[in-house]
N, C-alpha and C positions, 0 to 999 in steps of 0.2 A: 601682393595681397595674399594673406594666409588662406589656405584652403579650408572651407567650413567643414567641420566634422559631421558626417551623416549619422544620425541616430539609428542604431541597429534595432530592427524590429524584434519584439518579444516573440517567443515561439507560439504563444497563444494567439497573437495577432496574425501570424503567418497561417496558423491552423484555421482560424476563422475565414481567412481569405480562401483557404482550400475548400471549406464548406460552401462558400459562395459559388465556387465553380461547379458544385454538384447539384445545387438547388434546382428542383424541377426535374432532375434526371434520376435521382435515387432517394429513397425514403430516409429521413433523418436518423432512424435507428441503424442504418447501414453505414453512416458517415465514418464512425470510428474504425470499422473493419476495413473500409476502403483505404483510409488514410494510414492506419497502422500497417497494413500490408506493404504499402509503398515506403513508409518510414523504415520498416524492417529491411526492405530491399536496398534503400539508400544507406542505412547503417552498415549492413553487411558489406556493401560495395566499398564504402569509405574505409572500413577496417582492412579489407582486402588490398585496396590501393596503397594504404599506409604501409602495410607489411611488404608489399611489392617494392616500394621505394626503398625500404630498409635493406632488402636483399641486394638491390642494385648498388646502394651506397656501400655495402659491405663487400662488393666485388663478387657477388654470387649470382650474377645475372643469368647464368645457365640453369639456375634452379627455380626461376620465377614461375614456371608452369608445373612445378612438382608439389602435389598436395601436402606431403609430409612437412615441408618447410613452412607451411601455413598452420597446419594442425599443431605443431610443436609450440606455437604461440597462441593457441586457442582461437585461431582465425579460420573462417570457412574459406576453402578454395572455391572460386567462382569461374566457371567457364565463361568465355566471352559473351555468350548470349544471355548470361545471368547478371552481367555487370550493369551498373546504373548508367555508365557512359553509353552503352549500347541501347538501353531503353530511351534515353534522352535523344540520341541520334535518330531514333525511329519513332519519336513521340507523335508525329503527324501522319504516320502510316495508317491505312484503313484497318490493319490487323494488329494494332498496338495492344488491344486487350489480350489477344492470344499470345503475343510476345511476353507480356507480363506474367501470364499464367505459366508459360513455358519456362520463364526464368525462375519462378518460385518452385516449380516442379523439379527442375534440374538441380537447384540448390538442395532440396530435400533428398533427392535421390543420391547425391554425392556426399551427403553428410548425415550419417545414421542418427546422430544426436537430435536431429530435427524430425525424425519419423513421426508422422501424424500431427505435426505442429503447424504447417503452413496451409493456406487456403488452397482448395483443389478446384481448378477451373472457375474460380470465383468471379474474376473480372469478365470473362466471356459470358457467364450466365447473367451478369447484371446488365449487359448490353448498354454500357454507358455511351453517351454521345461522344464521338471521338474528339471533337473540338474541345468539349469541356474537360475530357480526360487529359488532353494535351496541355491545357491551361493549368490543370491541377498538378501535373508532373513538373511544370515550370516552377510552380509555387514550392513544391516539396524540394526541388533542386536548390532552393535558397537556404535550406536548413542545414546548418553545420552540426552534424550528429556527434562529432568528436570534440567539440569545443570544450565541454565540461565533463571530464571523466567521472565526476562524482554524481552526475545527474542520471537518474533512471529515465531515459528518453521515452521508452515505450510506456512505462507506468505513468509518466507525466501526461502523455497524450491521452491515455485512457481516462485518467482523472478529469482532464479538461472536458472531454466529451460527456462524461457522466454528469458533471456539474452543469453544463450548458443545456442539455436536453432532458435532465432528470430521468434518465433511462432506467427501465426495469426489464431485466432479462426474463426469459420464459420460466426460469426456475422459481419465480415468485419472491425473490429476495426483495426486501424493502429498503428503507432509507439508509441502512448501514452498509450497503454493498458498494464499496468504492475503494479506490486506491488510497493507501495510508500515506499522508504527507511525509516527506523524507525526514523532516526535523523530529517528528514524533517517533519514527522508527529509530533514528539516531539516539533519542533520549532513552528508549527501551534498551537498546544495545549497550549504552553507557551504564545503565543501571544493573542489568543482569550479566553483562560481560561474557558473551558466548565465544570464548577463545578456542575451545576444542571440545569435540564430542558430537552428539547427535542434536540437531536443531529440527524442530517440528512446527508446522503451521497447519491447523486443521481446516482452514478456509483461506487458502493462499492467494486468491485473486490472480493478479498478473505476475506474482512472484517478486514484487518490489521489496517485500520484507526480507527475502533471502538476498537480493542484490545488495541492499544497504548493510546487511549483516556481514557479508563477505568483505565489503569495503571497510567496515569497522575493524574486522580482524586484520586485514592487511595494513591499515593505518596504525595498528598497534604492534607491528612487526610479527604478526602471526602468519599462519599459512592456511589457505583454504583446503589444503590437502589433509588437514587435521580435523576437519568437520565433515559430517555426513548430513545431508539435507533430505528431509521427508516432508511431504505436503499432500494436500488433497483439495480439489475444487469441483464444485457441482455443475457450474454453467459450462456447456461444451465449448463455446467460443472463448471464454475466459481461460479455460484449461489449455486451449491451444496457444493463447497469448502468453501464458505462463511458461510453457515449454519453449516457445520462441524466445522469450525474454531471457531465460536462463541459459539456453543453448548458445545464444549469440555472445554471451560473456564467458563461455567455457565453464559454467557452473554445473557440475553433475548433481542431479537430484532425482529422487524417487517420488513421483507424484501419483503413484498408483497406476494400475493397468489402464485406467480410463477415467473420464470425468464421473464423479459419483457423489452422492449425498453422504456426508460424514456420519450422520446419525443412522440412516437406514442401510448404508453399505460402507462400513468402515474399511478402508483400504490398508490400514496398518494396525490390525487388532492386537498384536503382541508387542507393539513398539513401546520402549521405555526411553524417553528423551531426557537429555541433560538440560536442554533449553527449549522453551516453547515461546514463540512470539506470534501474536495473532491480533487481528482486528475483525471479529465476527460481525455479521450483519446485525444491526441493532434491532432488538425487539422482534425477531423473526416469528411470525405467527403460525399457528397450527403446524408445528414442526414435527410432531410425532403421532398425529392422528388421534382418534378416539381411544383405541385400546392397544396401540402399538408401543413398543419399547418399554413396557412396564417391568420386565424382568431383565433388562439389559445389565450385564456385569459392570458396566461403567458407573452405575449408581450404587454399587455395593457399599453398604454401610451408611448410606444417605437416603433421604426421601427421594421418590421419583419426581424429577423436575416437572412443574406444571406445564400443560400443553399450550397455555395461553401465549407464552413466548419462550424462546429458546435460550435466554440469557444464562440461566443456571444449568441448562443442558450443556452449553459450551464449557462452563466452568468445570463441571464434573467430568466431561470428556477429557479436558486437559489435566485435571488432577489424576485421572486414571493412567495417563501417559507419562507421568513424571517418574524419573529414576529416583533412587533413594536419596540422592543429593540434588535432585532436579530443581530448576528455577523457571518460573513462567512469568512473562509480562504480556498483558493483553488489554485491549480497549473495550469498554462496555458503556452503554448509556447509564446515566446517573441513577435511573430508577432501580437498578440492581442493588444499590447500596442500602435500601431500606424496605424492600418488599415484604409483604406479610405471607401468611399461609405456609405452603411448602418452601417458598423462598426463604422465609424467616428461619425455618427449621434447618435448611441446608446451610445458610449463612452462619447460624449459631454453631453448627457442627464444625464448619471450616475453622472458625475461631477457636473452638474448644480443642480441635486437633492441631492447633498452632501452625496452620498452613499460610495464613495471611501475613505478609511481611510489611507491605506498604500500600497505601491508597493515595493516589495523586490526582487532583482535579486539574484537567487541561483547560486552557482558555477557550472561550467561545470563538466561533468563526475560524476555527483551525482547518476545517474541511470545506471542500467546495460545495458539497451537496447537503449540508445541514449546518445551521448556525448554533446548535445547542452545545452546551458544555458537556464533555464526556469525562470518563474516569480511566486512568491507567492503574490496573491492579498488578501487584507483584506477589506471587505465591512462592513459597520456599519450603521444600521438604526437610531441610536441615538448617534450623536456626540456632544450633548448638555451637559452643565454642570450638574452634578449630583453626589450624593454620593452612592457608591455601598457597601451595608452592607452584601451582601450574600456570599462573597468570604472569603478565608482564611485570607487575609490581606485587609481590606476595603480600597477603593481608593476614593479620591475626584477628580473626573474628571473635567477638565476645558472645556470650550466651544471651540471645535475645528472646528466649522462651517467654511467652506470655506478653510480648510487646508488639505493637504495631506503630509504624511511623505514618503520620498523616501530613500531606502537603497540599497547599492550595495555590495554584499557579494562575488563577483567573485574571489577575492583574499584571501578568507577565507577558512577554512577547512584543513584537513590533508589527506595525501595520504594513501591508503591502497591497498594491492594486486597489487602494482606497476602501477595501471591503473585508479583507482577510487578515488573520493574525498568524504569525509564525514565531516559534521560539528561536531565538538567535543561538549561535554557537556558544556565546558566553553564557546565556541562560542555561543551556543544556549542561555545560561544565559546572556551573554553580549548583544546580539541582543534584547532579551526580555526586559532586564532592560532599554535599550535605548528607546525602543518603549513605555514602560509604563511610563518612566520619561517624555517623550514628551506628553503623555496623561494627566498627572496630573496637579493640580492647581498650584503647585510650580515649574512648568517646567523651568522657567527662571533661576532657580538656579541649576537644575539637568540635563538639556538638552542643547546641543549646536550643531549647524551645524558643520560637520567635513568634510573637503575636501576628495574626493575619497571614502567617506563612507555614509554620510547621509545629508539630506536637508529637512527642513520643508518649503513646497512651499505654497504660497497663491493662491487664486482663480485668482488674477491678473497675477501671474506668469504663471498659466496654460493657461489663456486666451491669453497671449502674445506668447505662444508656440502652439497656435491653438489646445489646449486640447490634446496634446500628453501626454502619460504616460511613455515615455522613460526616465528612471532616469538620464541618462547622460545629458539631457537637463536642469536639475536643480541642480544636484550635481556638485560641483566645482572639476575639475580635474587639478591638478598641472602639471602632465605630459600629454600632449595632444595626445600622441600616442595611439595605440589601446589597450595598457595594456597587450598585449600578450607577454609572456616570450618565446623567440625563442627556447632556449634549452629545456624547459619543453614541448613545443608543438612538437618539433622534436622527443623527447623521446616517446611521446604518439603515434605519427605516426609510429615510429620504432616498438613499441610493437604491434600495430595493424597489421603491415605487417608480423611480425614474426609469429603471430597467424594464419594469412591467409596462409602463406607458409607452416606451420606445418599441417594445416588442408588439404591443397592440397596434401601434401606428403602422409598423411594417406589415403586419397581417392584413390590416385594412387596405393598404396599398396593393398588396398581392391579390386580394380579392377583387378590387376595382380593376386591376390590369387584366385579370383572368376573364372577367365579363367583357371588358373592352375588346379583348382578342376575339371573343365570340361574336362581337358586333352588338353587344347589349351594354350600353353605358349605364353606370350607377350614379352619374352626376345628377344633382337635383335640377 
């Protein structure tokens, strides 16, 4: 009789089981930091053990305890007390929290790239129940951190917890503060092609944007040695996660001397970047105060962005950081496409200065923490005719002065986990091909406007629409309705309510059990 194949658990399911081990012992806001610290330890150990086996297989067994033979492969050397096998072996000991803290501290001490990145006596200070912590360690032990080399494990974990608990860090960031899905980062990279030069992200989160950028470069036979990475992050814990995330992959980056707000404490004032990739927090409120940042040099030549939200502050910050041939790709809420007042004046100036190259509407439900449709902007400081000989496939660019490409991807993508949408690899390649065909000298034979998908708009088209960047004002739509599929939308709402009702049921059960424990039944 054939052995039945056991279905492998998704990482999300494993993580939720991890949370169940913590319930009642630690606040939900701490979940991600507890789990991420252990995921890091497991990941670092798995990489160490993998390299150790390589050395033994190569007949270099006498070098297995020498740091240099790990550093040369961008792997952290771990002393025995820092290895996951040691932690698991001692998982049921009374001092397991101290052993975990000692392991993390030892790793940081032995690896300068991790300075200031790892938790300091965090597990001891939490005073976790040792039985629950041991159970959590067993759950984390089941995660194969090396299975998918293309997956940003730490970023994915962070994204999951933000989505599950709708967390807001003390920095006051709103609904836009979350990890950017890998497929969106891949699309950005395929469009702006960051092969070599300086890459910058003014709100880098956990560093997932950089991780995927490096993977893009290596997938196209490039070298990460030819890029320099600069970033900034305001939230202290997220700043540490970013340093951790990059260091464990051997990615050198300048994230500033400390966590800091990009607007009030720019860590890279004189930077000129060849590529900018960013996903700023959506509609960040009260970002510059009543009378602050009015004379900031980043607004030079433009109106001061409104204090109501930071969308255009982010745009002008990035414009100010672009080199003379710099290209930027970033995500913003759709409201930035048609705002009035100062936003209108800035948007018009951006168009008149010929900086906007493409506007691409992303499908709804792409992110865990919001179901709205958002926009991918492409800005380019040099839309003139030129030949690019620095990339894998040299391109002859045509002069796109006065033109903007609009694309609408709201009907693209595939469903996963019954609730979310992701762009497939084929989707990404088709969109990138369309964009690059439009850019090239022979575009008349390779590109054409397609109803409900794309339109190359002229400056006269934009002027006629009062400089709006809403794609539906330019792309032809055969079906003039909203484009919303009723059945799909109702199924989405149905799933949302199912989740809400289940969570309410669980909360009621917890409340009933809490009173029962105290000897006061809530039963009628």
